[in-house]
C-alpha positions as CSV (number, residue, x, y, z in Angstrom):
1,M,73.2,129.1,100.5
2,E,76.4,127.8,99.2
3,R,77.2,124.1,100.5
4,W,80.5,123.1,100.7
5,A,82.6,119.8,100.9
6,D,85.9,118.4,101.9
7,L,87.0,115.6,99.3
8,H,90.4,114.4,101.2
9,L,90.0,113.4,104.8
10,H,91.7,110.5,106.9
11,T,90.6,108.6,110.0
12,R,92.1,106.0,112.5
13,W,91.9,103.4,109.9
14,S,94.9,105.0,108.2
15,D,96.8,107.4,109.8
16,G,94.2,110.1,111.0
17,T,93.7,110.2,114.9
18,L,89.8,110.2,114.9
19,D,87.5,107.4,114.6
20,L,84.5,108.3,111.4
21,A,82.3,109.8,114.2
22,G,84.7,112.1,115.4
23,V,85.2,113.1,111.6
24,V,81.9,113.7,111.0
25,A,81.5,115.9,114.1
26,R,84.4,118.1,113.3
27,A,83.2,118.5,109.8
28,K,79.7,119.4,110.6
29,A,81.3,122.1,113.1
30,A,82.8,123.3,110.5
31,G,80.0,124.0,108.2
32,L,80.8,121.1,105.5
33,S,77.5,119.0,103.8
34,A,80.1,116.6,102.3
35,I,83.1,114.7,103.0
36,A,85.0,111.9,101.6
37,I,87.0,109.6,103.9
38,T,90.1,109.0,101.7
39,D,92.2,106.7,104.1
40,H,95.4,105.1,102.8
41,D,95.1,102.0,101.3
42,T,92.1,100.6,103.1
43,I,88.5,101.4,103.5
44,G,87.6,101.3,107.3
45,P,84.7,99.0,108.0
46,D,82.2,101.7,109.2
47,L,82.1,102.9,105.1
48,R,80.0,99.7,103.9
49,Q,78.6,101.5,100.8
50,P,79.3,104.1,98.1
51,C,78.1,107.1,99.9
52,Q,76.0,107.5,103.1
53,D,73.9,110.1,105.4
54,M,75.7,110.5,109.1
55,D,73.9,113.1,111.0
56,G,72.7,114.8,108.5
57,L,76.6,115.1,106.3
58,L,77.0,112.9,103.2
59,V,79.9,110.6,103.6
60,I,81.5,109.5,100.6
61,T,83.3,106.2,100.7
62,G,87.1,106.9,99.1
63,V,90.5,105.8,99.5
64,E,94.1,107.5,99.0
65,I,96.0,104.6,97.1
66,K,99.9,104.3,96.7
67,A,101.1,104.7,92.9
68,E,103.8,104.7,90.7
69,I,102.6,107.7,88.3
70,E,104.5,108.0,85.3
71,G,107.7,107.3,87.0
72,E,107.3,109.2,89.8
73,R,106.2,108.1,93.2
74,G,102.4,109.3,93.8
75,E,98.7,108.6,95.0
76,I,95.5,108.2,93.6
77,L,92.2,109.3,95.2
78,G,89.1,107.3,94.7
79,Y,85.3,108.2,95.6
80,F,82.0,106.6,95.6
81,L,83.4,103.2,96.3
82,D,81.6,99.6,96.8
83,P,84.2,98.9,99.8
84,E,83.7,95.2,99.1
85,H,84.8,94.8,95.5
86,P,87.2,92.0,94.8
87,A,89.7,94.2,92.6
88,L,89.9,96.5,95.5
89,R,90.5,93.8,98.1
90,E,92.7,92.4,96.3
91,L,94.9,95.6,96.2
92,F,94.4,96.7,99.6
93,A,96.0,92.9,100.6
94,W,98.8,93.8,98.4
95,M,99.4,97.0,99.5
96,A,99.2,95.7,103.2
97,Q,101.8,93.5,102.7
98,A,104.0,96.0,101.1
99,R,103.3,98.3,104.2
100,E,104.5,95.4,106.5
101,R,107.8,94.4,104.6
102,R,108.4,98.5,104.6
103,M,107.7,98.9,108.3
104,E,109.8,95.9,109.2
105,A,112.8,97.1,107.5
106,M,112.2,100.7,109.0
107,V,112.0,99.5,112.6
108,V,115.6,97.6,111.9
109,R,116.9,100.8,110.6
110,C,115.8,102.8,113.6
111,R,117.0,100.0,116.0
112,E,120.6,100.5,114.3
113,V,120.4,104.3,113.9
114,L,118.8,105.2,117.5
115,G,120.0,102.3,119.5
116,L,116.7,101.3,120.8
117,P,115.1,98.3,121.3
118,L,112.2,99.1,119.5
119,S,110.2,96.2,117.5
120,Y,107.8,95.5,114.5
121,E,104.9,94.6,116.6
122,E,104.8,97.5,118.9
123,V,104.2,99.6,115.8
124,R,101.9,97.1,114.1
125,A,99.7,97.4,117.5
126,R,99.4,101.2,117.2
127,A,97.5,100.7,113.7
128,Q,94.1,99.9,113.5
129,G,94.2,99.9,109.7
130,S,96.4,100.7,107.5
131,L,100.2,100.8,109.0
132,G,102.4,103.7,108.4
133,R,105.2,105.8,108.7
134,P,103.1,108.2,111.8
135,H,102.4,104.8,113.8
136,L,106.5,104.8,114.2
137,A,106.9,108.4,114.5
138,A,104.7,108.0,117.4
139,L,106.7,105.5,119.5
140,L,109.6,107.3,118.6
141,V,108.3,110.2,120.5
142,E,106.8,108.0,123.3
143,R,110.5,106.5,123.7
144,G,111.7,110.0,124.1
145,A,113.8,109.9,120.6
146,V,112.4,113.0,119.5
147,A,110.0,115.7,120.9
148,T,107.4,115.8,118.2
149,L,105.9,113.9,115.4
150,E,107.3,116.1,112.9
151,E,111.0,115.8,114.5
152,A,110.3,111.9,113.7
153,F,109.6,112.8,110.0
154,E,112.4,115.5,109.7
155,K,115.3,113.5,111.1
156,Y,114.1,109.8,110.5
157,L,111.1,109.0,108.6
158,G,110.9,111.6,106.0
159,D,111.8,110.4,102.3
160,D,115.5,112.0,103.3
161,G,115.8,110.6,107.0
162,L,118.0,108.3,108.3
163,C,115.7,105.4,108.3
164,Y,113.5,105.9,105.3
165,V,112.8,102.6,103.2
166,P,110.7,103.0,100.0
167,L,107.2,101.5,99.9
168,A,106.8,99.3,97.0
169,R,103.9,100.6,94.5
170,P,101.4,99.5,92.3
171,K,101.5,101.2,88.7
172,S,98.6,103.9,88.4
173,A,97.0,101.8,85.7
174,Q,96.4,99.0,87.9
175,V,95.2,101.6,90.6
176,I,92.7,103.4,88.7
177,A,91.6,100.2,87.1
178,A,90.5,99.0,90.5
179,I,88.9,102.4,91.3
180,R,87.0,102.3,88.1
181,A,86.0,98.5,88.7
182,A,84.5,99.2,92.1
183,G,82.3,102.0,90.6
184,G,84.4,104.6,91.8
185,V,85.9,107.9,90.1
186,A,89.8,108.1,90.2
187,A,91.5,111.2,90.7
188,L,95.0,112.5,90.9
189,A,96.2,113.3,94.7
190,H,98.1,116.6,95.3
191,P,99.9,117.2,92.0
192,G,102.0,119.9,93.2
193,F,104.1,117.5,95.0
194,H,105.0,116.0,91.5
195,G,108.1,117.1,89.4
196,F,106.5,116.8,86.2
197,S,107.6,119.5,83.8
198,H,105.3,118.1,80.9
199,W,102.0,118.1,82.8
200,E,99.8,118.0,79.5
201,S,101.1,114.7,78.4
202,V,101.3,113.1,81.9
203,L,97.6,113.8,82.5
204,A,96.6,112.9,79.0
205,A,98.2,109.6,79.9
206,L,96.5,109.1,83.1
207,K,93.4,109.9,81.4
208,D,93.6,107.1,78.8
209,Q,94.4,104.9,82.0
210,G,90.8,105.8,83.1
211,L,91.6,109.1,85.6
212,Q,88.4,111.2,85.7
213,A,89.4,113.9,88.1
214,V,92.2,116.0,89.3
215,E,92.7,117.5,93.1
216,L,93.3,121.2,92.1
217,Y,92.5,122.5,95.7
218,Y,95.1,121.7,98.4
219,P,96.5,123.3,101.3
220,Y,100.3,123.8,99.7
221,D,101.4,126.7,101.3
222,T,101.2,124.9,104.7
223,S,103.6,122.1,103.3
224,R,107.6,121.9,103.7
225,E,107.5,120.0,100.8
226,P,108.8,121.7,97.5
227,L,106.3,122.4,95.0
228,N,106.2,122.0,91.1
229,P,106.8,125.3,89.9
230,R,104.6,124.8,87.0
231,L,101.6,124.2,88.9
232,A,99.7,127.3,88.0
233,E,99.4,125.6,84.1
234,L,97.1,122.6,85.6
235,P,93.2,124.2,85.6
236,R,93.8,125.2,82.1
237,I,95.0,121.5,81.2
238,V,92.2,120.0,83.6
239,Q,89.9,121.9,81.7
240,K,91.4,121.4,78.1
241,L,91.4,117.9,78.7
242,G,88.0,117.1,80.4
243,L,89.0,116.5,83.5
244,L,87.0,117.2,86.9
245,A,88.5,119.6,89.3
246,T,88.5,118.5,92.9
247,G,89.9,119.6,96.3
248,G,90.3,118.7,99.8
249,S,92.4,119.8,103.1
250,D,94.0,116.3,103.7
251,D,93.2,116.8,107.2
252,H,94.5,114.0,109.9
253,G,92.8,115.0,113.0
254,P,94.0,117.0,116.1
255,G,97.6,116.1,116.9
256,S,98.8,114.9,113.8
257,V,101.0,116.4,111.5
258,K,98.3,117.5,109.3
259,E,95.7,119.2,111.2
260,S,94.1,121.2,108.2
261,L,90.2,120.9,108.4
262,G,88.6,123.9,106.8
263,L,91.6,125.2,105.0
264,V,90.6,123.8,101.8
265,K,86.8,123.3,100.6
266,V,85.2,122.6,97.3
267,P,81.2,123.4,96.4
268,Y,79.2,120.7,96.6
269,S,78.4,121.3,93.1
270,V,82.0,119.0,93.1
271,V,80.7,116.1,94.7
272,E,77.6,116.3,92.0
273,E,79.9,115.8,88.9
274,L,81.7,113.1,90.7
275,L,78.6,111.1,91.2
276,S,77.8,111.7,87.5
277,A,81.0,110.6,86.4
278,R,80.9,107.1,88.2
279,S,81.2,103.9,86.1
């Protein structure tokens, strides 16, 4: 019997709607044998070792870290991490400060644009861990500025929104080095959202930095973001460069802007390949 894994999931420790136990229960109900928790720029306190068994499900300690990748904004995934490693903790602290400064600026813009008495403290109180735009979006819904989270992003908080402020990011080499130092495997997240036309040179450069995998399988058909027209070239290039092919749903839980569990899953053999590739 084939076993399956989802290697891109979020919890309340970043911008998901469920705690770890809730994600595990949902993944088991979906018939998965392994999952990776990849919260943004943080690892929740429930994850205390590189992987663990929870109710018969293998739970991999992962992360999704913002990064500047060959001149573009992107994200790097890490798998099988030592959550207490100093290199990761230092990077998380830097990112937390960057997120706080960015949110303070976005709240100011929302006050100016919408004329609402919003405060940074109100947004911060909604985040258990890593602070992100969905927390501000939820507050805008609550205050009646928008009807839905999707509308909040479309009008105000998305990359072209009236209140958008870019987030400072470390270079990809720094992010990959921290993941590798913590015993993890580094993967490029959802490459279809990048605008690169020279994929082979980009991935070769990232491989030189220590990248070991690429997230080839992702629910792009549900996204409103424009996709790279050369996405179909990636499987051949990944194989040529000797990189691993990973995948996941990027599910953020019920009631979120990305409720996608079950849309993408990869064979359990991918988990075994990642484990073998650890530093």
